[in-house]
C-alpha positions as CSV (number, residue, x, y, z in Angstrom):
1,M,0.0,0.0,0.0
2,P,1.6,3.3,-1.1
3,M,2.0,6.2,1.3
4,G,-0.2,9.2,0.6
5,H,-1.1,12.5,2.1
6,N,-3.9,13.1,4.5
7,P,-6.2,15.7,2.8
8,L,-7.0,17.4,6.2
9,T,-4.5,19.8,7.6
10,I,-4.1,20.0,11.4
11,T,-4.0,23.8,11.8
12,S,-5.8,25.5,14.5
13,A,-5.5,28.9,12.7
14,N,-9.0,28.6,11.2
15,S,-10.7,27.5,14.5
16,V,-13.5,29.4,16.1
17,L,-14.1,29.5,19.8
18,M,-17.3,30.9,21.3
19,V,-18.3,31.5,24.9
20,R,-21.8,32.3,26.4
21,C,-22.6,33.1,30.0
22,A,-26.4,33.5,30.3
23,G,-27.2,36.6,32.3
24,V,-24.0,38.3,31.3
25,Y,-23.8,37.4,27.6
26,D,-27.0,35.7,26.5
27,N,-25.6,35.1,22.9
28,Y,-22.4,33.5,22.0
29,I,-19.3,35.7,21.8
30,T,-16.6,34.8,19.4
31,M,-13.3,34.9,21.2
32,Q,-10.4,36.7,19.5
33,G,-6.7,37.4,20.2
34,F,-5.3,34.0,21.3
35,Q,-1.7,33.4,22.2
36,A,0.2,32.2,19.2
37,D,1.4,28.8,20.5
38,N,-1.2,28.1,23.2
39,A,-4.8,29.0,22.5
40,W,-6.6,26.3,24.5
41,G,-6.4,22.7,25.5
42,F,-8.7,20.0,26.7
43,G,-7.6,18.0,29.8
44,D,-8.2,14.4,30.6
45,A,-11.5,12.9,31.5
46,N,-11.7,10.0,33.9
47,I,-14.7,8.1,32.5
48,A,-14.4,4.8,34.4
49,E,-13.1,3.2,37.6
50,T,-11.6,-0.2,37.9
51,R,-10.5,-2.5,40.6
52,M,-9.0,-5.9,40.8
53,G,-10.5,-8.5,43.2
54,V,-8.4,-10.8,45.3
55,D,-9.5,-13.6,42.9
56,G,-7.7,-11.7,40.0
57,K,-10.9,-10.7,38.3
58,Q,-11.2,-7.0,37.2
59,S,-14.4,-5.1,37.7
60,M,-15.1,-1.8,36.0
61,G,-17.8,0.9,35.9
62,Y,-18.6,4.2,34.2
63,T,-18.3,7.3,36.4
64,P,-19.8,10.7,35.7
65,H,-17.0,13.1,34.9
66,E,-15.9,16.6,34.1
67,V,-13.0,17.7,31.9
68,E,-10.6,20.4,32.9
69,W,-10.4,22.8,30.0
70,T,-6.8,23.5,30.5
71,T,-6.9,27.2,30.1
72,L,-8.0,29.6,27.5
73,H,-4.9,31.7,26.7
74,L,-5.5,35.3,25.5
75,E,-2.9,37.8,24.5
76,A,-2.6,40.9,26.6
77,N,-4.1,43.0,23.8
78,S,-7.0,40.6,23.1
79,P,-10.4,42.3,22.8
80,S,-11.9,39.2,24.4
81,I,-10.3,39.9,27.7
82,E,-13.0,42.6,28.3
83,H,-15.7,40.0,27.9
84,M,-14.0,37.7,30.4
85,E,-13.5,40.6,32.8
86,N,-17.3,41.4,32.6
87,I,-18.0,37.8,33.5
88,R,-15.6,38.1,36.5
89,K,-17.2,41.4,37.5
90,D,-20.7,39.8,37.4
91,F,-19.5,36.9,39.6
92,N,-17.9,39.3,42.1
93,A,-20.9,41.7,42.2
94,N,-23.4,38.9,42.8
95,M,-21.0,36.6,44.8
96,E,-22.3,33.8,42.6
97,T,-21.2,31.9,39.5
98,R,-23.1,31.2,36.4
99,P,-22.7,28.3,34.0
100,I,-20.6,29.0,30.9
101,D,-21.2,27.4,27.5
102,I,-18.2,26.8,25.2
103,V,-18.1,25.8,21.6
104,V,-14.9,25.1,19.7
105,E,-15.1,24.6,16.0
106,I,-12.0,23.2,14.2
107,P,-12.7,23.2,10.5
108,S,-9.3,21.7,9.6
109,V,-10.4,18.3,11.2
110,K,-14.1,18.9,10.7
111,K,-15.0,18.8,14.4
112,R,-17.1,20.8,16.9
113,Y,-16.8,20.4,20.6
114,S,-19.5,21.8,22.9
115,A,-19.4,21.9,26.7
116,T,-21.0,23.6,29.7
117,G,-19.4,24.2,33.0
118,A,-17.7,26.6,35.4
119,L,-15.0,29.2,35.2
120,V,-12.8,28.1,38.2
121,K,-9.5,30.0,37.8
122,L,-8.2,33.1,36.1
123,T,-5.1,35.4,36.1
124,G,-5.4,38.7,37.8
125,G,-4.2,40.6,34.7
126,A,-1.4,41.0,32.2
127,S,2.1,40.2,33.7
128,G,4.9,42.5,32.8
129,Q,7.5,40.6,30.9
130,K,9.6,41.4,27.8
131,L,6.3,41.2,26.0
132,L,3.2,41.4,28.2
133,A,2.0,38.0,29.2
134,G,-1.7,37.6,28.5
135,S,-4.6,36.3,30.6
136,Q,-5.4,32.7,31.3
137,Y,-8.8,31.1,32.2
138,T,-9.4,27.6,33.5
139,F,-12.8,25.9,33.3
140,R,-14.3,22.6,34.6
141,L,-16.6,21.4,31.9
142,V,-19.1,18.7,31.1
143,L,-18.0,17.9,27.6
144,N,-20.7,16.6,25.1
145,G,-18.0,15.2,22.9
146,A,-17.1,15.9,19.3
147,E,-19.5,16.1,16.4
148,E,-18.7,16.2,12.7
149,I,-19.0,19.5,10.8
150,N,-18.6,20.4,7.1
């Protein structure tokens, strides 16, 4: 069997990431101004537990789970930082959190991921370095899994 080329690229450059936080932003907002080499990342999901009995037989079972969305990285000059700061201000003003919906569309591999969850950690602001370090946001999400898109 001859080697060939995969017709799909694996770029994230044409990806679209949208966030919605009902009560703050009732419609999805398209995020802009990602860091060049680190826009976002999905963490691991522990979907089962196993144990081995003294007789050497393994038992296993599904467990409900969440996925750490290992940080949304925005450049210091990203216009989307203002949206995330408005969400933070709402949480602080009400001393309450709200669910956040996230959609990531990756046309290069024809996938869409959707999830709902909580914003659990964020940076206090841009850090002064040679170039300003941007802001980072970490979520705990219930991921619905990938679906095919055209």
